[in-house]
N, C-alpha and C positions, 0 to 999 in steps of 0.2 A: 486702528486697532490698539494700539498702545495707549492712546488718549482714553478710550473707553474702559480698558482694564485699569487704568489709573484712577477712575472714579470708585472702584471697589474698595472699602476700607481694607487696610493692610498691605495694599499692594502699590508700589511706586513704579516709576518708569523703568528702572534697573530690573526690578523683579518681574515686570511685564515682559520685558525683553527676553529674560530667561525662561519664562513660561512658553512664550511664543516659539523660543528656539528649541525647546524640549517637545512641545505638543503640536507645533505647527498650527496654522490657521484653518486648515482643512477639517472640519468636524464631520464629513460625510461617512467616515468609517465607523463612527459611534452612533448607536440607535438612540440615545438618550444621555442625559446629563449623568445618570446613575452608572451607565457602563463607562463613561469618561472618567468618573471618580474611581471605579474599579481598576481601570487600566493605570491610572495614576498611582494606585496603592493606598488610597485613604478610604476605600469602602469596608465596612465591617465584614468580618468573616461569617461564615454560615455554618452552623454546628447544630443541627436539630436531630433529636433522637426520641422517638415515641411520643412525637407531637410536642415536645418541650424545646424551646429554643435556649440554647446554652451559650455563654460567652465563649468567644474564640478570638484568635489573633486576626488582625487585618490581612487582606489578600496581598499577595506579592505583586508588585507592579513596577513602574518606571521608578527606581530609587531616587534619581536626580530631581524629577518633577515632585515627588513626595516631600523632599527636603524643602523645595521651593514654597510648596502649599502649606507645610507646617511653619515655615517662617513667615508666611503671609497670615497665617491664623494666629501667630504669636503677636503680629502687629495690629490685626483686627480686633483682638480682645483688649487691646489698649486704648482703642479709638472711643473717645467719649461720645455718648449719644447714638451709637450704631446698634444694629440689631445683633451683630456678632458679639459684642460685648455683653449685652444682657443674656443671651443665649449661652455664652461661655460660662457665665456666673451660675446660671441655672443647671447647666450640665456637670460643672465641677462639683457642686453640692450634692447632685443627685447620684452621680457615678462614684464620687469619693476620690477621684483622680484627676489631677490638673492635665496630664499627658493624654488620657483618654479623651477629655474634653477638647483639647487642642486638635486631635485628629478628627473628632466629630465636626470641629468647626472648619477644619480644612476640607473635608467632605462637602460641606455646604458651599464653601469658596470654589470648590472644583465644579460643582454644579452651575454657580454663577458665571464662572469663566466659560463653561461650555456654551452657555446661552449668549454671552457677550461675543465669543468667537463665532457663533452661529448667526450672527447679525442682529441680535436684540439689543436694545438699549438697557443699561444697568438701572434698576430702580431699588433703592434701599427700602427695606420692609419696615423700617421704623423701630426705634428703641422700646416703645410701649407694647409692641406685639409680643416680645420675649421676655418681659420684664416680670421676675418672679414677685416682686413687691407690690405690683400693682393690684393684684387680686386681694392681698392683705389690706391694702389701703381701702379698696372698696368695700369690704367687710366692716371695717372700723368706721367708715363714713356712714354705712347704713345703721350701725348701732348708734352713732350720735344722732342721726335724724330721728330714731325711735325715742331717744331720750329728750327730744324737743329742740335740738340745736338746729338753728337755720343755717345750713352750710351749702356751700357751692363748691362742687368737685369736677374739674375737668381732667386733670391728671394729678399725679402725686406730687408734682412740684408746685402746683397752684391750688391751694385749699383756702377758702375764704370763709370765715364765720363772723356772724354778726351779734351772737350772744355769748358771753363768757360763762362757762359752767364750772362749778367748783365740785371737785371731786375728792373725797378723802383717801387715806391709804388703801383701804380695802376695795375702792372702786365705786363705792356708793355715791350717787349725785346728790350733793346738797343744795338746796334752795337759798 
């Protein structure tokens, strides 16, 4: 179990032992990953009035496991090329708070931990899936193709062009 948890970004062997000590390996008492995250104290609160969802504090849960998960989220946001890093960047920009983004990443980690302790193998979702810059790159590549540039685009780290285009300061293409 420790080796499988060690594959998750942000979790090392010592942190994995702490998570197992707090949560145990028996996941039969939880119906799904979301209930495990709620028990751990990293699920978002529920405050709804007149059909409007309002912001609220996270649920109270296991404070020791919560600290371990937020520590793991802090490590996962620093791991280059991971889904959690790109998701953290996207959430911190949208929410305007680094701490709220860390709790959201801790929630995703708790759900991954539930699956791993339930017997599944960990599979990284990939950096490109949550990258906020990829959509912008796709739009810009589309604009370049409209301008007549022969461009090959696989991901934002590998863009190849065969024709150079001169553009003036106003963005007008010069021939």
